[in-house]
TORVEX-557435 format. One line per 2 residues: for each residue z, x, y of C-alpha. Coordinates in steps of 0.02 Angstrom, whole numbers. Layout:
Z,X,Y; ...
# end
This chain:
-275,4888,-657; -277,4925,-845
-416,4862,-958; -363,4706,-1053
-442,4658,-1220; -529,4488,-1229
-495,4361,-1365; -587,4195,-1355
-494,4042,-1414; -568,3935,-1549
-639,3773,-1482; -648,3604,-1569
-779,3522,-1460; -772,3352,-1546
-585,3340,-1518; -604,3395,-1337
-737,3264,-1308; -624,3131,-1382
-478,3182,-1272; -587,3176,-1116
-646,2998,-1142; -587,2870,-1016
-448,2757,-1073; -499,2575,-1090
-394,2466,-973; -405,2276,-974
-473,2210,-810; -366,2081,-721
-462,1965,-605; -358,1921,-455
-402,1848,-286; -496,2005,-236
-672,2040,-293; -791,2167,-212
-929,2037,-196; -815,1903,-126
-859,1865,56; -740,1930,187
-668,1803,307; -697,1866,483
-579,1827,624; -652,1698,741
-617,1720,926; -612,1574,1046
-631,1628,1226; -610,1513,1373
-744,1507,1507; -745,1651,1631
-715,1594,1809; -836,1638,1948
-730,1781,2011; -754,1873,1848
-576,1857,1781; -557,1789,1605
-432,1665,1543; -320,1704,1396
-401,1721,1227; -333,1639,1071
-382,1693,896; -366,1603,732
-400,1671,558; -404,1595,386
-377,1764,300; -273,1918,321
-428,2026,306; -465,2110,472
-647,2123,528; -670,2303,587
-799,2250,717; -682,2118,789
-538,2241,791; -640,2364,892
-680,2229,1017; -500,2166,1021
-555,2004,940; -682,1965,1074
-865,1948,1030; -972,1990,1184
-1109,1869,1130; -980,1731,1113
-916,1771,1288; -1092,1761,1356
-1119,1595,1269; -955,1529,1338
-1004,1574,1516; -1180,1503,1503
-1227,1342,1590; -1217,1199,1462
-1373,1120,1539; -1473,1278,1508
-1405,1291,1331; -1453,1112,1296
-1628,1142,1363; -1648,1298,1257
-1587,1206,1102; -1707,1064,1138
-1848,1191,1159; -1813,1268,989
-1806,1097,907; -1970,1043,985
-2051,1206,934; -2003,1174,754
-2052,991,754; -2215,1001,848
-2373,935,766; -2459,1063,655
-2628,1005,720; -2591,1083,889
-2573,1257,815; -2707,1377,759
-2653,1462,598; -2671,1642,542
-2826,1595,442; -2920,1574,606
-3001,1737,660; -2955,1767,843
-3078,1812,980; -2993,1981,1001
-3059,2034,829; -3239,2003,885
-3225,2081,1057; -3241,2264,1004
-3387,2231,888; -3485,2143,1026
-3456,2284,1152; -3511,2413,1024
-3667,2319,968; -3743,2255,1130
-3780,2406,1238; -3920,2457,1355
-3995,2609,1436; -4068,2510,1582
-3992,2514,1755; -3872,2374,1802
-3815,2301,1967; -3658,2216,2035
-3641,2109,2191; -3475,2153,2271
-3415,2020,2394; -3307,2107,2519
-3247,1956,2618; -3206,1951,2802
-3053,1991,2907; -3081,1852,3032
-2952,1719,3050; -2815,1822,2968
-2717,1858,3128; -2585,1737,3186
-2590,1627,3031; -2403,1611,3034
-2412,1495,3184; -2547,1381,3114
-2509,1206,3055; -2530,1163,2871
-2699,1078,2898; -2760,1231,2993
-2705,1345,2849; -2805,1243,2725
-2958,1246,2838; -2940,1434,2863
-2933,1467,2676; -3086,1359,2645
-3178,1454,2781; -3129,1618,2696
-3205,1554,2534; -3363,1499,2626
-3372,1669,2709; -3353,1749,2539
-3495,1647,2464; -3619,1658,2607
-3606,1835,2674; -3514,1999,2681
-3576,2057,2514; -3630,2226,2450
-3744,2255,2302; -3720,2408,2191
-3883,2458,2111; -3939,2580,1977
-3777,2582,1879; -3770,2651,1704
-3684,2548,1572; -3526,2654,1584
-3526,2642,1775; -3543,2454,1758
-3395,2444,1639; -3291,2553,1754
-3331,2440,1903; -3280,2286,1806
-3117,2369,1756; -3087,2413,1938
-3113,2231,1985; -2989,2178,1851
-2861,2299,1923; -2900,2240,2099
-2864,2063,2042; -2693,2113,1977
-2655,2213,2134; -2706,2071,2249
-2599,1950,2151; -2449,2066,2153
-2465,2084,2343; -2471,1893,2363
-2655,1892,2415; -2701,1740,2312
-2863,1702,2405; -2925,1879,2378
-2884,1863,2194; -2985,1702,2185
-3131,1786,2275; -3134,1924,2144
-3136,1798,2002; -3276,1699,2083
-3385,1852,2114; -3360,1909,1934
-3403,1736,1868; -3565,1739,1966
-3619,1891,1868; -3632,1780,1714
-3782,1692,1791; -3877,1857,1799
-3987,1892,1646; -4093,2029,1724
-4040,2152,1586; -4035,2025,1448
-3989,2142,1303; -3822,2180,1388
-3774,1999,1419; -3653,1976,1270
-3554,2130,1322; -3555,2074,1503
-3485,1907,1446; -3342,1995,1356
-3299,2101,1508; -3305,1958,1633
-3206,1837,1525; -3069,1969,1512
-3049,1954,1701; -3051,1764,1688
-2916,1771,1555; -2810,1881,1667
-2830,1761,1812; -2789,1609,1706
-2632,1692,1641; -2574,1742,1816
-2597,1566,1885; -2509,1485,1738
-2361,1603,1744; -2347,1579,1932
-2336,1391,1917; -2224,1402,1765
-2103,1512,1862; -2089,1378,1996
-2019,1260,1866; -1877,1378,1821
-1722,1401,1926; -1545,1458,1893
-1491,1292,1819; -1637,1241,1709
-1754,1315,1582; -1927,1243,1554
-1963,1231,1368; -2119,1308,1295
-2190,1139,1248; -2147,1038,1401
-2211,876,1473; -2267,848,1653
-2100,764,1686; -2016,934,1665
-2118,1009,1807; -2048,992,1983
-2146,935,2136; -2173,1112,2201
-2256,1166,2039; -2367,1011,2035
-2420,1032,2216; -2464,1215,2188
-2561,1170,2032; -2662,1037,2123
-2695,1160,2263; -2775,1281,2139
-2886,1147,2065; -2940,1091,2240
-2984,1270,2287; -3089,1287,2131
-3173,1120,2159; -3235,1185,2328
-3337,1323,2244; -3518,1276,2274
-3607,1361,2129; -3597,1282,1958
-3569,1433,1848; -3421,1512,1942
-3345,1339,1968; -3356,1303,1782
-3286,1470,1724; -3142,1478,1849
-3087,1300,1811; -3099,1332,1624
-2991,1488,1644; -2845,1385,1714
-2872,1235,1599; -2697,1258,1528
-2622,1221,1699; -2666,1037,1675
-2507,1026,1572; -2407,1026,1734
-2499,874,1802; -2532,751,1663
-2514,731,1476; -2697,685,1465
-2758,813,1590; -2831,933,1463
-2909,797,1357; -2993,727,1516
-3054,895,1582; -3134,958,1422
-3269,822,1412; -3305,843,1597
-3325,1031,1581; -3436,1004,1429
-3549,893,1534; -3552,1023,1674
-3633,1147,1554; -3783,1030,1539
-3828,1085,1715; -3854,1266,1661
-4040,1290,1628; -4042,1459,1541
-4005,1428,1355; -3922,1600,1334
-3807,1574,1482; -3765,1397,1427
-3723,1443,1247; -3600,1577,1307
-3524,1452,1428; -3497,1335,1281
-3421,1478,1182; -3297,1511,1322
-3251,1328,1335; -3224,1318,1147
-3117,1473,1155; -3006,1405,1292
-3002,1236,1206; -2943,1312,1042
-2805,1404,1135; -2734,1256,1230
-2783,1103,1126; -2855,1145,954
-2823,968,896; -2952,897,1018
-3098,912,897; -3210,786,986
-3250,904,1129; -3290,1045,1010
-3407,933,913; -3489,872,1073
-3524,1052,1125; -3607,1084,958
-3718,931,962; -3764,963,1145
-3815,1137,1093; -3926,1068,955
-4014,956,1082; -4055,1107,1191
-4091,1226,1048; -4279,1203,1064
-4271,1279,1239; -4253,1450,1155
-4434,1438,1101; -4493,1356,1263
-4611,1426,1394; -4474,1468,1520
-4384,1583,1401; -4546,1658,1338
-4602,1699,1516; -4433,1778,1553
-4448,1887,1399; -4623,1943,1450
-4559,1994,1621; -4419,2098,1545
-4528,2165,1405; -4415,2097,1268
-4483,2036,1102; -4417,1878,1019
-4339,1973,871; -4236,2071,998
-4192,1917,1099; -4129,1801,962
-3990,1920,902; -3908,1896,1073
-3855,1720,1021; -3750,1746,863
-3586,1801,948; -3579,1639,1048
-3651,1527,912; -3540,1600,777
-3387,1569,884; -3436,1389,921
-3470,1356,738; -3306,1440,687
-3207,1330,806; -3291,1171,745
-3279,1211,559; -3096,1260,566
-3005,1137,453; -3152,1019,475
-3179,885,342; -3319,908,216
-3415,761,288; -3427,840,461
-3488,1006,392; -3619,915,289
-3677,818,442; -3690,978,544
-3792,1063,408; -3910,914,393
-3939,914,581; -3981,1099,576
-4106,1064,437; -4204,945,548
-4233,1074,683; -4384,1187,673
-4369,1377,680; -4187,1358,630
-4155,1532,557; -4036,1572,699
-3937,1412,670; -3935,1439,483
-3864,1614,504; -3724,1550,615
-3684,1411,492; -3666,1537,352
-3564,1653,463; -3441,1521,522
-3423,1390,386; -3299,1409,244
-3362,1521,104; -3324,1388,-26
-3434,1262,66; -3579,1386,70
-3558,1446,-110; -3564,1273,-187
-3729,1240,-95; -3806,1412,-122
-3971,1346,-191; -3988,1226,-44
-3965,1370,77; -4091,1476,-18
-4215,1333,-1; -4186,1324,187
-4201,1514,202; -4370,1508,116
-4433,1379,240; -4379,1478,393
-4505,1561,507; -4477,1749,492
-4558,1794,657; -4400,1775,760
-4255,1802,640; -4284,1906,480
-4247,1822,314; -4156,1972,246
-4019,1944,377; -4001,1767,313
-3985,1829,135; -3856,1955,195
-3751,1816,272; -3768,1717,111
-3712,1868,10; -3558,1890,118
-3505,1713,75; -3539,1735,-110
-3427,1889,-111; -3284,1776,-56
-3320,1619,-159; -3407,1589,-324
-3565,1483,-337; -3593,1364,-486
-3608,1467,-644; -3776,1390,-689
-3853,1450,-525; -3788,1629,-521
-3935,1719,-602; -4064,1620,-504
-3973,1657,-342; -3976,1844,-379
-4160,1841,-425; -4210,1745,-268
-4110,1859,-155; -4168,2021,-234
-4351,1969,-224; -4333,1975,-35
-4217,2127,-27; -4323,2242,-135
-4478,2210,-27; -4394,2278,130
-4481,2435,194; -4353,2491,322
-4214,2588,232; -4079,2530,353
-4126,2347,335; -4132,2370,147
-3964,2456,125; -3873,2338,245
-3927,2193,136; -3914,2276,-35
-3737,2336,-2; -3679,2155,15
-3764,2093,-143; -3698,2236,-252
-3526,2154,-250; -3600,1987,-306
-3690,2077,-449; -3534,2171,-506
-3429,2014,-496; -3537,1900,-603
-3648,2009,-713; -3642,2150,-839
-3677,2335,-825; -3862,2301,-862
-3888,2206,-699; -3780,2329,-603
-3883,2473,-670; -4043,2385,-613
-3974,2363,-437; -3916,2544,-426
-4086,2604,-486; -4170,2501,-350
-4055,2574,-217; -4096,2751,-275
-4281,2709,-271; -4273,2647,-90
-4153,2776,-18; -4219,2938,-96
-4388,2952,-5; -4376,3056,154
-4189,3078,116; -4153,2909,194
-3982,2912,110; -3922,3039,239
-3921,2901,372; -3833,2774,260
-3680,2860,189; -3558,2723,246
-3657,2587,156; -3678,2695,1
-3490,2728,-1; -3458,2541,6
-3572,2516,-143; -3473,2644,-246
-3307,2564,-196; -3369,2392,-248
-3433,2454,-415; -3272,2544,-463
-3169,2397,-400; -3249,2285,-534
-3271,2411,-677; -3096,2465,-729
-3155,2524,-900; -3223,2697,-861
-3310,2714,-1027; -3416,2566,-973
-3435,2631,-795; -3501,2801,-848
-3615,2721,-975; -3708,2642,-828
-3860,2754,-831; -3889,2763,-643
-3708,2783,-589; -3704,2974,-591
-3879,2990,-514; -3816,2873,-378
-3674,2996,-344; -3802,3135,-322
-3861,3052,-160; -3696,3103,-78
-3751,3277,-28; -3642,3297,126
-3485,3383,61; -3355,3286,159
-3431,3119,106; -3451,3175,-73
-3268,3226,-83; -3212,3058,-13
-3315,2968,-145; -3241,3077,-282
-3066,3038,-218; -3103,2852,-228
-3162,2870,-408; -3009,2970,-461
-2890,2852,-372; -2966,2705,-466
-2954,2800,-631; -2769,2840,-606
-2733,2662,-553; -2825,2571,-693
-2828,2689,-843; -2683,2629,-949
-2701,2734,-1107; -2737,2921,-1131
-2919,2958,-1169; -3023,3089,-1258
-3191,3002,-1230; -3313,3146,-1199
-3417,3041,-1079; -3266,3007,-970
-3201,3186,-982; -3366,3268,-935
-3397,3149,-790; -3221,3162,-718
-3213,3350,-741; -3369,3358,-633
-3288,3241,-505; -3127,3343,-503
-3223,3505,-489; -3312,3436,-336
-3145,3398,-255; -3071,3567,-302
-3220,3666,-237; -3202,3585,-66
-3037,3678,-38; -3049,3826,79
-2939,3922,200; -2949,3783,329
-2898,3642,211; -2737,3558,266
-2586,3558,151; -2584,3367,146
-2763,3367,85; -2721,3496,-48
-2575,3390,-107; -2684,3237,-119
-2819,3327,-217; -2688,3403,-332
-2610,3233,-363; -2778,3159,-412
-2827,3304,-526; -2655,3308,-608
-2667,3120,-635; -2828,3148,-731
-2757,3293,-834; -2606,3189,-885
-2719,3052,-952; -2814,3170,-1069
-2746,3177,-1247; -2824,3238,-1409
-2677,3182,-1514; -2633,3309,-1648
-2790,3410,-1616; -2697,3547,-1524
-2842,3669,-1522; -2951,3543,-1432
-2809,3503,-1313; -2784,3689,-1280
-2970,3712,-1252; -2968,3573,-1123
-2820,3651,-1032; -2905,3821,-1032
-3061,3746,-957; -2958,3649,-829
-2864,3806,-778; -3026,3899,-747
-3096,3755,-645; -2944,3714,-536
-2871,3886,-498; -2862,3859,-308
-2735,3717,-313; -2559,3776,-353
-2488,3604,-399; -2626,3584,-527
-2581,3753,-598; -2401,3698,-614
-2456,3543,-708; -2560,3646,-827
-2414,3764,-855; -2308,3619,-911
-2445,3561,-1026; -2499,3725,-1104
-2365,3853,-1145; -2489,3976,-1217
-2565,4014,-1046; -2409,4002,-940
-2365,4186,-955; -2525,4246,-871
-2527,4107,-741; -2350,4112,-670
-2368,4282,-583; -2508,4208,-475
-2385,4089,-392; -2310,4132,-224
-2128,4072,-223; -2011,4188,-318
-1890,4050,-368; -2038,3945,-419
-2087,4086,-537; -1909,4111,-600
-1884,3927,-637; -2054,3911,-718
-2019,4062,-830; -1856,3980,-882
-1934,3809,-904; -2083,3877,-1001
-1964,3974,-1113; -1866,3815,-1146
-2026,3722,-1189; -2079,3864,-1303
-1908,3862,-1385; -1917,3675,-1409
-2083,3698,-1496; -2016,3839,-1607
-2119,3973,-1517; -1979,4103,-1522
-2076,4258,-1476; -2159,4170,-1328
-1987,4108,-1272; -1919,4287,-1278
-2067,4345,-1173; -2033,4214,-1040
-1848,4256,-1032; -1883,4442,-1020
-2008,4409,-880; -1876,4308,-788
-1747,4448,-808; -1871,4579,-745
-1910,4470,-593; -1730,4454,-533
-1728,4624,-444; -1872,4562,-336
-1771,4418,-265; -1761,4450,-77
-1601,4431,24; -1674,4290,128
-1798,4155,75; -1894,4021,171
-1829,3846,137; -1918,3705,233
-1970,3826,369; -1797,3904,389
-1736,4073,323; -1583,4054,211
-1482,4176,102; -1546,4181,-76
-1384,4221,-170; -1330,4040,-193
-1501,3998,-264; -1494,4149,-379
-1320,4095,-439; -1386,3921,-478
-1535,3993,-575; -1426,4113,-676
-1304,3975,-724; -1451,3875,-794
-1514,4033,-880; -1345,4063,-963
-1344,3886,-1031; -1511,3920,-1114
-1462,4092,-1181; -1322,4013,-1283
-1448,3941,-1406; -1578,4082,-1402
-1573,4175,-1568; -1569,4365,-1565
-1729,4457,-1604; -1710,4551,-1770
-1779,4713,-1695; -1686,4716,-1529
-1504,4713,-1578; -1358,4596,-1545
-1364,4493,-1384; -1508,4597,-1316
-1557,4470,-1184; -1378,4455,-1120
-1363,4645,-1110; -1527,4659,-1012
-1472,4523,-894; -1303,4606,-863
-1389,4770,-822; -1500,4684,-695
-1351,4595,-616; -1256,4759,-605
-1401,4849,-519; -1445,4708,-399
-1399,4743,-218; -1277,4607,-164
-1217,4567,11; -1068,4670,69
-947,4526,89; -1015,4422,-55
-919,4364,-209; -1073,4290,-296
-1083,4437,-417; -906,4404,-480
-941,4219,-495; -1092,4264,-602
-984,4379,-710; -862,4235,-732
-1006,4126,-794; -1057,4266,-913
-879,4266,-981; -895,4079,-1014
-1061,4110,-1103; -990,4247,-1213
-839,4142,-1256; -954,3999,-1310
-1057,4122,-1413; -903,4174,-1512
-874,3998,-1580; -912,3957,-1761
-1020,3809,-1708; -1105,3801,-1539
-1088,3657,-1420; -1274,3609,-1431
-1431,3661,-1524; -1619,3640,-1524
-1692,3549,-1671; -1771,3667,-1800
-1709,3822,-1708; -1568,3926,-1788
-1454,3994,-1652; -1337,4143,-1672
-1197,4038,-1746; -1311,4004,-1893
-1386,4179,-1900; -1222,4276,-1896
-1105,4145,-1969; -952,4216,-1879
-989,4396,-1933; -853,4517,-1876
-976,4645,-1808; -1057,4512,-1698
-888,4455,-1634; -837,4635,-1600
-995,4664,-1496; -962,4503,-1405
-783,4552,-1363; -841,4723,-1298
-958,4637,-1177; -815,4523,-1123
-703,4673,-1088; -841,4756,-986
-864,4600,-882; -676,4579,-860
-663,4758,-798; -795,4722,-666
-702,4566,-609; -535,4654,-598
-609,4801,-506; -682,4684,-377
-515,4595,-355; -437,4765,-321
-560,4798,-180; -507,4637,-94
-330,4696,-59; -363,4702,128
-299,4587,262; -468,4509,301
-507,4481,114; -339,4416,51
-396,4235,51; -550,4280,-53
-439,4379,-171; -325,4230,-194
-469,4111,-227; -557,4227,-351
-393,4268,-438; -354,4085,-466
-533,4055,-525; -520,4197,-652
-351,4129,-708; -430,3960,-742
-571,4042,-840; -446,4133,-951
-348,3971,-971; -504,3875,-1023
-589,4005,-1134; -463,4140,-1181
-337,4146,-1323; -172,4159,-1230
-77,4193,-1390; -134,4372,-1362
8,4456,-1266; -102,4564,-1156
-215,4420,-1106; -60,4314,-1077
13,4447,-963; -153,4462,-870
-150,4276,-834; 27,4289,-765
-25,4434,-654; -172,4334,-588
-57,4187,-551; 56,4298,-447
-94,4379,-363; -158,4210,-307
9,4172,-221; 56,4347,-164
5,4334,19; 30,4149,44
-157,4112,40; -156,3999,-112
-181,3812,-103; -9,3747,-154
-77,3579,-207; -204,3660,-323
-70,3774,-397; 45,3626,-430
-93,3527,-517; -143,3679,-620
36,3702,-679; 49,3517,-721
-109,3531,-825; -38,3681,-921
122,3586,-959; 22,3436,-1018
-88,3544,-1131; 65,3630,-1204
115,3467,-1288; -38,3473,-1402
-5,3540,-1577; -114,3695,-1560
-61,3733,-1381; 128,3756,-1395
113,3936,-1338; 73,3870,-1165
253,3812,-1147; 314,3990,-1129
171,4029,-1011; 218,3884,-897
394,3954,-881; 323,4119,-820
218,4039,-684; 328,4007,-532
271,3911,-380; 292,4002,-216
373,3900,-78; 327,3925,104
463,3936,234
# end
């Protein structure tokens, strides 16, 4: 092909913008609106007969709109069919159940504000452990009397089962001795599984035997320190048993024609269910020992619902009285706790029984300090301070149940009764643990008075102050008492010698101090903590509590200038000498800063402190650090950098960025942030990054920033660096763990680059369009894929760029930067150089089109030919005869082998004819006549 000269057409961008605007059309509101609800076809299906055949289906619709879901289902909704075939009696029962569930009395429901037993279970098991050996009595039962039971009369069956229970209680037992705590737990779990297996295999008597033998273990206090955990493990088995019995009886009330509602009355239960329920209660009543009889009956307390409306309300007082027969105060208080737990689950509105349990407990409270208990402790070698902490789990639960939604008068009465008892520290602690925080806070001085009067020999006062502090963190005391409360509490706390006791108590009261006082009081508290925890490096054993203190301080001090002016805050941070803990603390501080700092800052106190914090986080990064952790640290450090501003003091700002870059060089995202913020140091930083397209885009972006800030020489340096980097682009790159060809990404980058080069002024010492020339040389020398057309697409984009550069006024500019349209002012030498480059690029495009004249490449040739035709149409001056002829040749080339998209060709021709009607485009009329459309036969 011959070389054709290029002539760019003159563009009037304002007129083109105006012609491209959408035409305003008045909107007519009809019946249709996109937000108007669609009427869906309703299907009415007759009941399916028992043989499975369906009757005819009739459909009615109030709209012509067809529901796509109904059309797929041929108008039949499967849920509607199911509802149509359902028994109306069952549907009525289900509807009634839902209505009753909605309308039931709120007093019978425990709300979400009531902490469930499940939340306490794990804490108890973790706290109450032992290294002593434990024992379990396994009752194996007997095989006698099991043969031929099918032929026995009903009375004989009952007698046989009672004999089996007697045999179970009196003999055939095996005692496992010298068990470790873990062995003991495993044995209990095995028994729980054995219970489920026995029940599944319809061995109900065996299941009852297992429950009884487990309940008997609760009378054993030989290893008294483990008793609370034993209680948790055994009551898990009791809960399983109670659930199995209830579900069994419940299932008897359900058949194919009726559904028992969740909140049913005894009238809903059939005779079989009631008889089975009575049978279970009779079996349990035959248990001879008090403790297993009590626990097993309490576990199936809910089953009374099948027998009588008042069954539960009658059983609870009786079971409460049964506990009076338990002599050991520890065993009895846990029995009361279990009864309260079951009572809250099945009948939380029956407050009288809960209250009776509490007052019964108060009457027997003095037994804790009696001779019997003291002798037992001597035998086991347990001191009173170790014995009393066994009570709080049970006492706290009882108090929590009683105080739940209790009136103020009842709580006051309970507190007054506790006052009258001697040695009441244990009671006082449970009151403060269970009662509402508001109730405790308003009477803070009264509680402090009671704490002072307590005997410290059994239950330490600092634990009482800790419980009080927990309440004051949730509710505010009277303002007039706040300082006195803090002084009274800290007098006791600061005298504690044991570091663990001290920090456990101080950690709670730090929040109270931060909440109600100034930095002066907070500083005093922090200084006292440092004083107690520094000797013998005691802080190394208390990192969790120290972390909580930091979190509470920064949660209340959102003004970091105030926070860092607290004299002892930074010395407090120095106690975190374990790297992992120190980094976590630093992350908490930076997270709070990013969350609460609203305005940029240049406060030197804040900057120095947070630079130290960020440096600590950065220095923790090593080869083993996970990418997620690096991202988190980078996010926090970048958040800090963004909030630093020195206003118009650019030198100070630059100095800060330089210091930041030297401190945070191991985190690439932080480097990227600094690059955006500080153009002056981008050039030496970008080469240290790994991703090649990251570097290319950052060179381009940094050059744009430099250009926007009138740094022309720096912008040229960035663009030259980007051009010199292009030859290093590999053929394949890793994208999200997958190797992909890089040419499409390179094309995208170069298109963005060309858009920037339009407004970059030429350097006075480097000649006309020196950056464009360098870029074209690099593109020419780059090794492209054999069957790739990306190079030609890039040349086409270059042609667009050069055409835009030849205009008198460019499409866009950067404020305060004179582009080439201003520098050259349409100079003929500049335009001549521009046209020479265009001809060179055109020659490359035409040469490539020539190489595609092969059967396997004809479709590519057609596509590229049409694309080049459109470029000439958009940017070339077709009044030039040679350029006009070239466009005609390209049109024929696109259709020559029948590979062109006829629809695209038709629309292109229509566009040319439409453009020819414009005053300055009449020459396109002749061109349109020379562009035939090829028909396919």
